[in-house]
N, C-alpha and C positions, 0 to 999 in steps of 0.2 A: 505494499500500499504506500499511496505518498502523501501523508499528514502534514496537512496545514497547523501550524501551535501560535495561536493569536496571545501576543504578549503586547499588543499594544498599549495597554493600560500602566506597562510598569516603568514607576519612574525610581532607581534605583536608589537605596537609602533610605526610602523615604515609606513605602507601602506594607511595611514591616513584615507580618506572617503570611502576605500571600507571595512574597519575593522570595522565602524559604519554600512555599510550595512549588513555586517555579524552578527554581535551580535543584531541589530535589525528585521534584519530576522527570527533569530533563534528565539530571544524571543516572535516574532509575530505567528511564527509559534506552537510554545508551548501553546499559549494561546488560540488559535482556532481551534487547530485541538487535540484530542485526539486518534480517528480512526487508524490514520497514524502511523507508527513507523518510526524514522529518523534514520541513522548513520552516524555520521560527522566524516568526514576523514581528521586530520589533520598531519599536520607534526611535527619533532622533536622538535620545536621552539615552537610550539603552544600544547605540551603535557597536559600544566598546565593552557592554556587557559579558561578562565570561558565559559560553558557551563550552560543555563535556565537549573534548577532541576525539571526535568520533567521524568517520568517512561518511557515516550517513544522515548526520546533522551538520544543516546548511544553513545561516542567517541571511534574509531577506529586510533589508533596511528600508523602511516605510518614509515618505519627507513629512511626518506628521508628530506635533511632541502632544506627549499625555498632558503637558501641565496645563492644559485647555480642554476641559472637560468637553461644551460643545464641540469644538472642532474635531476632536479626538471622533466624538460619535458620531460626525457629518463623515468623516472619511469613511468610517468604520464600517457605516451604513452604504456608503457609495463606491468609491475609488477600490476600499480592499475587495467588495463582492468582486470586481473587475481583474483583480491583482489573482484572485482566488481562481476564478475560471484561464486566466492565461497561464498561471502554471500547473492547471488539469489535477488537481489535488482530489484526492477521494474520498475526503473527511476533514474538516475544520474542528479543531477543541480550542475555545476560547478560554482563558485560564479566568478571568478575574471580571465576571458576574454577567458581563454583556458580549453578545453573539450578533454576527451579519447575518440580520433578521431575513435576507434574501438570500442566503447562500448558496453558490451553485451546487452543490454537493450536499451531504449530510452532514450535521451541526450536534456537535456536544459543548457543553457550557459549564465550568464549575461554579458555583455560588457556594461559597465560603461559609455566609450565614445571612442571617436579615437582620444584623445590627442596625443597616438603614431605618427599615422598621422601628424597632425595639428604641432606638434612641435619635431618629429622625427631626425629632425638634429642635435638637443642637446643631443642628445641616445647614447650610445655607439654602432659603427654599427653593429657588431653581436649579441647585445640585439636588438636593434629595427628590425636587417632583423627575428629574431627567434619568437619576439612577434606576427610582421606581417604577419606571416605565421602561426602562429599554431591560431591566433586568426581568422584570416580570414576562415582558413578549417575547425574551430569549428562552427563558425556560418552559413557554406554552409552547414556541415553536422549536425547539431543540429534541433528536431525536432521544437524548438522555440527556439527565442531569446529573452532574457529579457535585459530590458535599461531601465535607471532611468528619462528620459526626452523623451518628444517629440522632442525634437532639437537633442539628440543622437538618436533616431528613425530615424529621417527624414536622419540623416548621416548614417546610417549604411544601411538602404534600397538604398541609392546612391551609397557609396563604392561595396555594394557587391549585389547588383540586387536581392534581396531577395522579394520573392512575400510579399505584408503587410501585410497579416495575420498572419507570420511568424516571427514577430518582435512585440513585445508586452511591454508596458510602464508598470513598477511598481513602482510607485516612492520611491524615498529616502525619510526619514523624520526624526524629530530631535531626539534625545538621549534624553534617559530619565536620568537624574542626579542623581546620587546617592552617598554619601558618603561625609566625613568631608574633609576636607587640613590637609595635614601632617605636619612635624613643617618645613620642607624646604619651604613646599608651605605658610602656615603664614606668615614666613618672610617677604616673596615676597609681599603677600596680605598688611602687616603692612606697608612695604616699598611703597607701590602705596598708601596707605590713608596717609602717613605723611607727603607726597608731598602738598597735600592740593587742587591745581589745577584738571580740570576735564581731563581727557583722551579718545582717541580716540582708539580703540582697532583694529587690523587687524592681519591676521597671514602668518606671515612668512615662506617661501621657497625658495629651491634652484631653483626648477623648472621654466623654463623662464615666463611662461604662468599665474605664480600669479603676475609679473608685479611689483616687487618691487621696483626697484630702481626706477621706474617714479613715484609709494606712496610718496618715501621720499625724493623725489624732490618737488612734490606737497607740502606736510607738511611745509616743509622749505618754498616756497613760500605763504603758506595761513599765515604762523607764520608773515611775511615779510608785504604781502600787505593787511592784513585785520588784523593785530595785533591780531592773537590768542594767547591767554594764554594758549591753553591745550597743553597737554604731548601725544606722540604717542608710546602705548604700543604694539610691535608686539613679537605676540606667536610664538615661533620655534626659528628656527636657527638665528643665528648674521648676522652683515651687511657682515661681514669676509667672512662666510660661504657660504653665497651667493653671492659673487663676488659684492657687492657693497658697495657704499662709502656713508656716512652720510653725507648731506651737509650741511654747513651753521647752527653748532647746538651748539653754543657757551655754552647755559646753561644746554646743557644735555636732551634736552627735549625727545628727541628718545631713548625706551628703548628696549632691546631685552630679554623676558623671558627665552628663552630656552625652553625646553622638559616641560610640565605640566601633571600633573594626571588632570583627568575628574573633580574630585572636586575642584581643583585651575582652571581650565580653566572656570568654570561652576562660580567660586566667581570672576575672572578677566572680562568675558565678561559681567555678570549682572551689575558690577559697572562702565562698561565704560558709557560714553554718547551718543555714537554711534561707529556702526562699521562700517569700511570704508574697501570696499571689490574691488580691482581694474583689478580682474583679467580678461585676455584677451582671456582665454577658459577654461570652466569649462561643464562635464557633468551635472551637476546639481546644487552643490552652497550648500553643508548642511550646513555652520558657517549663512548662509542669514536666513534660518528658525530659527535656533537654536538662534539667537540673538531675533529672533522676538517673541518667546517662552518666553524669558524674559523681553521683554519690551526694548527692545534697537532698537533704529531708525538705518537703515541701507542706506547707502549710499554706493551705487556699479555701478560697469561696466554696460554698455549696449550691451554686445556682448554675443555668443551664448545661453547656457540656462536660465542665468539670469532676463530676463525680463518674460518668463515663468512663473518661480520660483517666484520672487519678487512679481509678481503682479503689482497692483496700491499702495503697500505697502513701496516703496524705492524710494529714489530719484537718479535718474541714470546720468550718464556720461560718455563722450566719454574716455576709459580709454588710448588712445594714446595722449591724450592730459592734460598735466601736468597743465595748466593754466585755464581750466574746471574743472577738478579734484579738484584744488586747493579751487576754487569760488564754486561749490557745497559743499565740507566740511566745510568752511567758514559759508554759509547758512545756513546750517541744526544746527551747533555749535550755531549759534548766536540765533536762533529765537526758543524760548520756545512753541511759537505753535506750530509750523512746527512739533517739535520733539513730540508732545503730539499726533496730528493727525497721524503722522507717528506710532507711537504707538499703537493706537488702530485699524490702519488698519493693523497692523502687526500681531496682534494678532489672527486677524480672517484670515487671510494670511494662518498662518500659522497650523490654525484648518485644511488645506484641506489634509494636510497631516499625516498620522498615520502608525507605523509598522505593526498595526492589519489589516488597509486596504490591505495593501500592501501582507502582509502573506494571506488574502484570495483570493484577484487575482494572486498570486504566486500557492495556493495551485487547486484554477481551471483552470491555467493553466496545472498543472500536470495530473488531471483528463482528461482534453481533450485530452493529450497525450497519457498517456495509453489505454482510449477507441478507440484509431485509430485502 
């Protein structure tokens, strides 16, 4: 088969988990299929984004920017359709929620979650309406919809009234960590080491579903009520960028790292005593299984996909309760035996997910669709 892979949405180092999905699935496809040809359609920003080095993977750079949603959608529904016909693809798989609605071949689309419905009121109105329209139409017209968890599958079935066989789960998986930290990253890591006390790691974001203000409050409460000596290291945007305030932090126990390279993220995550993951909504929750692969205990929200993904290998809390969150953080931070148990269970749980398995299931879907 000649398969077109639509990555026109991709803004490197910006789109988060969907970039990890694209990189992981491409690596999996390269490792599991040498009989098929993959044409990877990318935008200007992704012209140099690394692809697997394989003879059956070819990049096609399209003259469009992902930075303008409206322009990209217009291109995706017009010129891109012509490009697919020109390259005579047998199937097109769109990785980022939106597919060409009049594709000249069977279409598969990955809808990672319905965050734009659950928290859509926090998005600019025009962006939310456009995404809601095109994602819905893509789901209705695609031969198959792929998604990353059973939780997301249920939401998609309920939202779009699709027949169950049309929505298929192909899980996310932890990334393979490569490379060494750069000079700037090394300074950050040295600073964390010099501070001495253990730290809790979390991921900072402006997205309201990430629940960062409550985590900051819960951490302050844990230090006051339980005399927790830990620091809190948040990977990503600062409190000011998140519209959050750092409560009661006289000794500077809270630190935001800003953007980290994969290699530095690997080191920061691996050095943590535990991962705190307080999200109100996730389609999967990649940091949970990535922490588990590195032997880091997980304390996380009991909402959305997280109980499914974390299995029996995490301590859960109600993410709306800062009191319960603080208690669970202190419980795991102060109990070495519990951490050891979580680490052992975490390795086993993370082993359920691999990009090779996801690629094999994805290829099976491609063959089913083309055979119809």
